[in-house]
ZAVOLO-240987 format. One record per residue: residue number from 1; residue in one letter; x, y, z of N, C-alpha, C, CB in turn. Coordinates in steps of 0.1 Angstrom, whole numbers, plus 5000, padded with zeros to 4 digits. Glycine has a CB too. Example, Ala and Ser with C-alpha at 12.3 -4.5 7.8 and 13.67 -1.06 7.14 Angstrom:
2
+-----+------+------+------+------+------+------+------+------+------+------+------+------+------+
|  nr | rest |  nc1 |  nc2 |  nc3 | cac1 | cac2 | cac3 |  cc1 |  cc2 |  cc3 | cbc1 | cbc2 | cbc3 |
+-----+------+------+------+------+------+------+------+------+------+------+------+------+------+
|   1 |    a | 5132 | 4943 | 5078 | 5123 | 4955 | 5078 | 5132 | 4967 | 5078 | 5113 | 4955 | 5090 |
|   2 |    s | 5128 | 4978 | 5071 | 5137 | 4989 | 5071 | 5129 | 5000 | 5079 | 5141 | 4994 | 5057 |
+-----+------+------+------+------+------+------+------+------+------+------+------+------+------+
! end
This chain:
112
+-----+------+------+------+------+------+------+------+------+------+------+------+------+------+
|  nr | rest |  nc1 |  nc2 |  nc3 | cac1 | cac2 | cac3 |  cc1 |  cc2 |  cc3 | cbc1 | cbc2 | cbc3 |
+-----+------+------+------+------+------+------+------+------+------+------+------+------+------+
|   1 |    x | 2344 | 3721 | 9253 | 2353 | 3715 | 9265 | 2365 | 3722 | 9266 | 2357 | 3700 | 9262 |
|   2 |    x | 2363 | 3728 | 9278 | 2378 | 3736 | 9283 | 2388 | 3726 | 9285 | 2378 | 3744 | 9300 |
|   3 |    x | 2399 | 3729 | 9280 | 2412 | 3723 | 9287 | 2418 | 3727 | 9296 | 2420 | 3723 | 9282 |
|   4 |    x | 2424 | 3716 | 9306 | 2427 | 3721 | 9321 | 2445 | 3725 | 9315 | 2425 | 3704 | 9336 |
|   5 |    x | 2445 | 3737 | 9321 | 2458 | 3744 | 9319 | 2463 | 3751 | 9334 | 2457 | 3756 | 9306 |
|   6 |    x | 2474 | 3750 | 9335 | 2480 | 3756 | 9347 | 2479 | 3770 | 9346 | 2493 | 3752 | 9350 |
|   7 |    x | 2475 | 3774 | 9359 | 2478 | 3790 | 9361 | 2490 | 3794 | 9372 | 2463 | 3797 | 9366 |
|   8 |    x | 2496 | 3787 | 9376 | 2509 | 3788 | 9382 | 2515 | 3776 | 9384 | 2508 | 3794 | 9393 |
|   9 |    x | 2529 | 3774 | 9384 | 2534 | 3764 | 9386 | 2552 | 3770 | 9397 | 2534 | 3756 | 9370 |
|  10 |    x | 2553 | 3761 | 9404 | 2567 | 3765 | 9414 | 2570 | 3756 | 9419 | 2566 | 3775 | 9425 |
|  11 |    x | 2587 | 3754 | 9414 | 2595 | 3747 | 9421 | 2600 | 3752 | 9435 | 2606 | 3745 | 9413 |
|  12 |    x | 2596 | 3741 | 9446 | 2596 | 3747 | 9457 | 2609 | 3739 | 9460 | 2583 | 3746 | 9465 |
|  13 |    x | 2622 | 3743 | 9463 | 2632 | 3733 | 9464 | 2632 | 3732 | 9481 | 2647 | 3736 | 9455 |
|  14 |    x | 2628 | 3742 | 9488 | 2629 | 3734 | 9502 | 2620 | 3724 | 9505 | 2629 | 3744 | 9513 |
|  15 |    x | 2608 | 3725 | 9501 | 2598 | 3710 | 9504 | 2598 | 3701 | 9492 | 2582 | 3713 | 9507 |
|  16 |    x | 2608 | 3701 | 9483 | 2612 | 3694 | 9470 | 2602 | 3689 | 9464 | 2621 | 3684 | 9470 |
|  17 |    x | 2592 | 3698 | 9462 | 2580 | 3695 | 9454 | 2577 | 3707 | 9442 | 2566 | 3694 | 9464 |
|  18 |    x | 2572 | 3700 | 9430 | 2565 | 3710 | 9417 | 2553 | 3713 | 9423 | 2562 | 3704 | 9402 |
|  19 |    x | 2548 | 3725 | 9426 | 2533 | 3728 | 9429 | 2527 | 3734 | 9418 | 2531 | 3738 | 9442 |
|  20 |    x | 2516 | 3728 | 9411 | 2509 | 3735 | 9400 | 2492 | 3737 | 9404 | 2511 | 3724 | 9386 |
|  21 |    x | 2490 | 3749 | 9401 | 2478 | 3753 | 9402 | 2470 | 3752 | 9387 | 2478 | 3768 | 9409 |
|  22 |    x | 2457 | 3744 | 9388 | 2450 | 3746 | 9376 | 2440 | 3752 | 9373 | 2447 | 3737 | 9373 |
|  23 |    x | 2436 | 3757 | 9361 | 2423 | 3765 | 9357 | 2409 | 3763 | 9364 | 2421 | 3763 | 9343 |
|  24 |    x | 2411 | 3746 | 9368 | 2399 | 3742 | 9374 | 2397 | 3744 | 9388 | 2398 | 3729 | 9371 |
|  25 |    x | 2408 | 3746 | 9394 | 2409 | 3750 | 9408 | 2416 | 3739 | 9415 | 2395 | 3753 | 9414 |
|  26 |    x | 2419 | 3731 | 9407 | 2428 | 3721 | 9416 | 2441 | 3722 | 9419 | 2428 | 3708 | 9411 |
|  27 |    x | 2447 | 3717 | 9430 | 2462 | 3724 | 9430 | 2469 | 3709 | 9431 | 2465 | 3736 | 9445 |
|  28 |    x | 2480 | 3704 | 9425 | 2488 | 3691 | 9428 | 2500 | 3695 | 9433 | 2491 | 3683 | 9415 |
|  29 |    x | 2508 | 3688 | 9437 | 2519 | 3690 | 9444 | 2529 | 3674 | 9439 | 2514 | 3692 | 9462 |
|  30 |    x | 2540 | 3676 | 9434 | 2546 | 3666 | 9428 | 2561 | 3663 | 9431 | 2545 | 3668 | 9417 |
|  31 |    x | 2562 | 3655 | 9439 | 2576 | 3649 | 9450 | 2587 | 3651 | 9435 | 2573 | 3624 | 9458 |
|  32 |    x | 2596 | 3659 | 9437 | 2607 | 3660 | 9423 | 2612 | 3644 | 9420 | 2623 | 3672 | 9427 |
|  33 |    x | 2618 | 3637 | 9430 | 2622 | 3624 | 9428 | 2610 | 3616 | 9419 | 2625 | 3619 | 9443 |
|  34 |    x | 2600 | 3615 | 9426 | 2591 | 3610 | 9418 | 2586 | 3613 | 9402 | 2583 | 3612 | 9425 |
|  35 |    x | 2587 | 3626 | 9403 | 2584 | 3634 | 9389 | 2595 | 3631 | 9382 | 2582 | 3649 | 9388 |
|  36 |    x | 2606 | 3628 | 9389 | 2619 | 3624 | 9375 | 2619 | 3608 | 9376 | 2639 | 3631 | 9380 |
|  37 |    x | 2614 | 3599 | 9383 | 2614 | 3589 | 9379 | 2604 | 3583 | 9370 | 2616 | 3583 | 9389 |
|  38 |    x | 2590 | 3592 | 9368 | 2580 | 3591 | 9357 | 2586 | 3597 | 9345 | 2567 | 3597 | 9360 |
|  39 |    x | 2598 | 3603 | 9344 | 2604 | 3610 | 9330 | 2592 | 3606 | 9319 | 2621 | 3603 | 9325 |
|  40 |    x | 2588 | 3612 | 9312 | 2582 | 3606 | 9301 | 2590 | 3606 | 9287 | 2570 | 3614 | 9300 |
|  41 |    x | 2600 | 3606 | 9285 | 2611 | 3607 | 9275 | 2611 | 3593 | 9272 | 2626 | 3613 | 9279 |
|  42 |    x | 2615 | 3591 | 9258 | 2617 | 3578 | 9252 | 2626 | 3573 | 9259 | 2621 | 3577 | 9238 |
|  43 |    x | 2638 | 3576 | 9264 | 2648 | 3569 | 9269 | 2644 | 3565 | 9284 | 2662 | 3577 | 9268 |
|  44 |    x | 2636 | 3569 | 9292 | 2632 | 3566 | 9305 | 2623 | 3557 | 9302 | 2627 | 3576 | 9312 |
|  45 |    x | 2611 | 3557 | 9290 | 2602 | 3546 | 9291 | 2603 | 3534 | 9283 | 2591 | 3550 | 9289 |
|  46 |    x | 2616 | 3534 | 9278 | 2622 | 3523 | 9272 | 2617 | 3522 | 9257 | 2618 | 3511 | 9281 |
|  47 |    x | 2617 | 3533 | 9253 | 2614 | 3533 | 9236 | 2602 | 3542 | 9234 | 2611 | 3517 | 9228 |
|  48 |    x | 2601 | 3545 | 9221 | 2589 | 3551 | 9218 | 2580 | 3545 | 9220 | 2588 | 3555 | 9208 |
|  49 |    x | 2579 | 3535 | 9215 | 2563 | 3530 | 9218 | 2558 | 3527 | 9230 | 2560 | 3519 | 9212 |
|  50 |    x | 2567 | 3529 | 9240 | 2560 | 3533 | 9254 | 2557 | 3546 | 9258 | 2566 | 3530 | 9263 |
|  51 |    x | 2559 | 3558 | 9250 | 2557 | 3570 | 9255 | 2546 | 3575 | 9256 | 2565 | 3578 | 9251 |
|  52 |    x | 2531 | 3566 | 9250 | 2521 | 3574 | 9253 | 2512 | 3568 | 9265 | 2512 | 3576 | 9241 |
|  53 |    x | 2520 | 3560 | 9276 | 2516 | 3551 | 9283 | 2512 | 3560 | 9297 | 2527 | 3540 | 9285 |
|  54 |    x | 2499 | 3560 | 9303 | 2497 | 3572 | 9315 | 2507 | 3570 | 9323 | 2483 | 3571 | 9324 |
|  55 |    x | 2508 | 3583 | 9330 | 2519 | 3583 | 9344 | 2514 | 3574 | 9355 | 2521 | 3601 | 9351 |
|  56 |    x | 2522 | 3568 | 9364 | 2522 | 3559 | 9374 | 2520 | 3569 | 9389 | 2535 | 3549 | 9372 |
|  57 |    x | 2508 | 3571 | 9394 | 2508 | 3583 | 9404 | 2513 | 3577 | 9417 | 2493 | 3590 | 9406 |
|  58 |    x | 2515 | 3563 | 9414 | 2518 | 3557 | 9432 | 2536 | 3557 | 9429 | 2509 | 3534 | 9437 |
|  59 |    x | 2540 | 3556 | 9419 | 2555 | 3560 | 9417 | 2559 | 3574 | 9420 | 2560 | 3556 | 9402 |
|  60 |    x | 2549 | 3582 | 9415 | 2552 | 3601 | 9420 | 2551 | 3600 | 9434 | 2539 | 3614 | 9414 |
|  61 |    x | 2539 | 3594 | 9436 | 2537 | 3596 | 9452 | 2547 | 3588 | 9461 | 2523 | 3591 | 9455 |
|  62 |    x | 2553 | 3577 | 9459 | 2558 | 3569 | 9467 | 2574 | 3567 | 9466 | 2550 | 3557 | 9463 |
|  63 |    x | 2579 | 3571 | 9456 | 2594 | 3573 | 9456 | 2604 | 3583 | 9465 | 2597 | 3576 | 9443 |
|  64 |    x | 2611 | 3574 | 9474 | 2618 | 3583 | 9481 | 2621 | 3599 | 9475 | 2631 | 3576 | 9484 |
|  65 |    x | 2618 | 3607 | 9482 | 2620 | 3623 | 9475 | 2629 | 3628 | 9484 | 2607 | 3634 | 9474 |
|  66 |    x | 2646 | 3621 | 9477 | 2659 | 3627 | 9478 | 2667 | 3626 | 9466 | 2666 | 3621 | 9488 |
|  67 |    x | 2679 | 3632 | 9469 | 2685 | 3631 | 9455 | 2683 | 3642 | 9447 | 2680 | 3620 | 9448 |
|  68 |    x | 2679 | 3637 | 9435 | 2678 | 3649 | 9425 | 2668 | 3660 | 9425 | 2677 | 3643 | 9412 |
|  69 |    x | 2670 | 3671 | 9421 | 2665 | 3684 | 9422 | 2663 | 3688 | 9408 | 2673 | 3693 | 9431 |
|  70 |    x | 2656 | 3700 | 9408 | 2652 | 3705 | 9396 | 2660 | 3716 | 9396 | 2637 | 3707 | 9394 |
|  71 |    x | 2669 | 3719 | 9384 | 2677 | 3729 | 9382 | 2672 | 3740 | 9371 | 2689 | 3724 | 9378 |
|  72 |    x | 2661 | 3739 | 9365 | 2653 | 3747 | 9354 | 2641 | 3743 | 9350 | 2659 | 3747 | 9342 |
|  73 |    x | 2633 | 3750 | 9348 | 2620 | 3747 | 9339 | 2620 | 3754 | 9329 | 2608 | 3749 | 9345 |
|  74 |    x | 2616 | 3750 | 9316 | 2612 | 3756 | 9303 | 2598 | 3758 | 9297 | 2619 | 3747 | 9293 |
|  75 |    x | 2593 | 3764 | 9293 | 2581 | 3763 | 9288 | 2585 | 3756 | 9274 | 2572 | 3777 | 9288 |
|  76 |    x | 2576 | 3744 | 9268 | 2576 | 3740 | 9254 | 2561 | 3746 | 9248 | 2577 | 3724 | 9253 |
|  77 |    x | 2563 | 3752 | 9241 | 2549 | 3756 | 9236 | 2544 | 3765 | 9243 | 2540 | 3747 | 9235 |
|  78 |    x | 2530 | 3762 | 9244 | 2521 | 3764 | 9254 | 2512 | 3751 | 9258 | 2514 | 3775 | 9250 |
|  79 |    x | 2516 | 3743 | 9255 | 2512 | 3726 | 9261 | 2523 | 3718 | 9268 | 2508 | 3715 | 9248 |
|  80 |    x | 2532 | 3725 | 9272 | 2543 | 3715 | 9283 | 2550 | 3721 | 9289 | 2552 | 3705 | 9277 |
|  81 |    x | 2563 | 3719 | 9297 | 2574 | 3719 | 9304 | 2584 | 3708 | 9301 | 2570 | 3720 | 9317 |
|  82 |    x | 2593 | 3713 | 9300 | 2606 | 3703 | 9301 | 2614 | 3708 | 9313 | 2616 | 3705 | 9286 |
|  83 |    x | 2620 | 3696 | 9321 | 2625 | 3703 | 9332 | 2641 | 3698 | 9331 | 2616 | 3699 | 9346 |
|  84 |    x | 2650 | 3706 | 9335 | 2664 | 3696 | 9337 | 2671 | 3695 | 9349 | 2674 | 3701 | 9328 |
|  85 |    x | 2671 | 3684 | 9352 | 2674 | 3674 | 9363 | 2687 | 3681 | 9370 | 2677 | 3658 | 9358 |
|  86 |    x | 2691 | 3679 | 9382 | 2705 | 3679 | 9389 | 2713 | 3667 | 9385 | 2704 | 3679 | 9404 |
|  87 |    x | 2708 | 3655 | 9376 | 2714 | 3646 | 9372 | 2718 | 3643 | 9362 | 2710 | 3640 | 9373 |
|  88 |    x | 2714 | 3657 | 9354 | 2718 | 3661 | 9339 | 2707 | 3656 | 9328 | 2731 | 3654 | 9334 |
|  89 |    x | 2697 | 3651 | 9335 | 2687 | 3647 | 9326 | 2680 | 3660 | 9321 | 2677 | 3636 | 9332 |
|  90 |    x | 2676 | 3661 | 9308 | 2664 | 3670 | 9305 | 2656 | 3668 | 9294 | 2669 | 3684 | 9304 |
|  91 |    x | 2655 | 3655 | 9288 | 2650 | 3654 | 9275 | 2636 | 3650 | 9280 | 2658 | 3642 | 9265 |
|  92 |    x | 2627 | 3649 | 9292 | 2616 | 3647 | 9288 | 2604 | 3659 | 9292 | 2615 | 3634 | 9294 |
|  93 |    x | 2592 | 3657 | 9282 | 2587 | 3667 | 9279 | 2570 | 3664 | 9285 | 2589 | 3669 | 9262 |
|  94 |    x | 2571 | 3671 | 9295 | 2559 | 3671 | 9304 | 2545 | 3677 | 9303 | 2564 | 3675 | 9315 |
|  95 |    x | 2540 | 3672 | 9295 | 2525 | 3680 | 9290 | 2515 | 3682 | 9302 | 2517 | 3670 | 9279 |
|  96 |    x | 2508 | 3696 | 9296 | 2499 | 3695 | 9309 | 2489 | 3683 | 9308 | 2490 | 3708 | 9310 |
|  97 |    x | 2486 | 3677 | 9302 | 2477 | 3662 | 9300 | 2483 | 3654 | 9310 | 2478 | 3652 | 9283 |
|  98 |    x | 2498 | 3650 | 9308 | 2503 | 3642 | 9316 | 2504 | 3644 | 9330 | 2514 | 3640 | 9313 |
|  99 |    x | 2507 | 3661 | 9333 | 2506 | 3662 | 9347 | 2499 | 3660 | 9354 | 2508 | 3671 | 9350 |
| 100 |    x | 2487 | 3665 | 9346 | 2469 | 3667 | 9353 | 2465 | 3651 | 9358 | 2453 | 3672 | 9336 |
| 101 |    x | 2470 | 3641 | 9347 | 2468 | 3629 | 9349 | 2478 | 3620 | 9362 | 2469 | 3624 | 9335 |
| 102 |    x | 2488 | 3628 | 9361 | 2500 | 3626 | 9371 | 2498 | 3628 | 9388 | 2511 | 3636 | 9368 |
| 103 |    x | 2489 | 3637 | 9390 | 2487 | 3642 | 9402 | 2485 | 3629 | 9415 | 2476 | 3653 | 9399 |
| 104 |    x | 2492 | 3630 | 9424 | 2495 | 3619 | 9432 | 2489 | 3624 | 9447 | 2512 | 3614 | 9431 |
| 105 |    x | 2476 | 3632 | 9444 | 2469 | 3634 | 9457 | 2456 | 3624 | 9458 | 2464 | 3651 | 9459 |
| 106 |    x | 2455 | 3624 | 9473 | 2442 | 3612 | 9475 | 2429 | 3616 | 9464 | 2434 | 3613 | 9493 |
| 107 |    x | 2425 | 3626 | 9461 | 2416 | 3629 | 9454 | 2418 | 3622 | 9439 | 2416 | 3643 | 9455 |
| 108 |    x | 2429 | 3622 | 9436 | 2431 | 3618 | 9422 | 2437 | 3607 | 9419 | 2437 | 3627 | 9415 |
| 109 |    x | 2439 | 3599 | 9429 | 2446 | 3587 | 9430 | 2434 | 3574 | 9427 | 2454 | 3587 | 9448 |
| 110 |    x | 2436 | 3568 | 9420 | 2428 | 3556 | 9417 | 2425 | 3546 | 9428 | 2433 | 3550 | 9406 |
| 111 |    x | 2415 | 3541 | 9428 | 2409 | 3529 | 9439 | 2422 | 3521 | 9440 | 2395 | 3518 | 9433 |
| 112 |    x | 2426 | 3519 | 9451 | 2438 | 3508 | 9451 | 2433 | 3495 | 9456 | 2451 | 3512 | 9461 |
+-----+------+------+------+------+------+------+------+------+------+------+------+------+------+
! end
């Protein structure tokens, strides 16, 4: 089984979205504020015991996309990125699996 990996990552500061193209051909666009709201770190998740929970795609899609912006993105090995946010937060490690599951496009959203 092939693992899904990004082939391109762009932080579009004008549109305020993080765009990822995946090796399966899918394209994801994550609003900055929604991605920040779903930060997977222990502090934001309320402790280490909550860190394995899947991302909430509706929070990513529906959080008003204002306020915070991406200052910097760094690779974490070959499995994730970490994002430095304009509010000073930087602790979240966004794995490829987390990001692919977090895609808020209509094709990826669960039936509501």
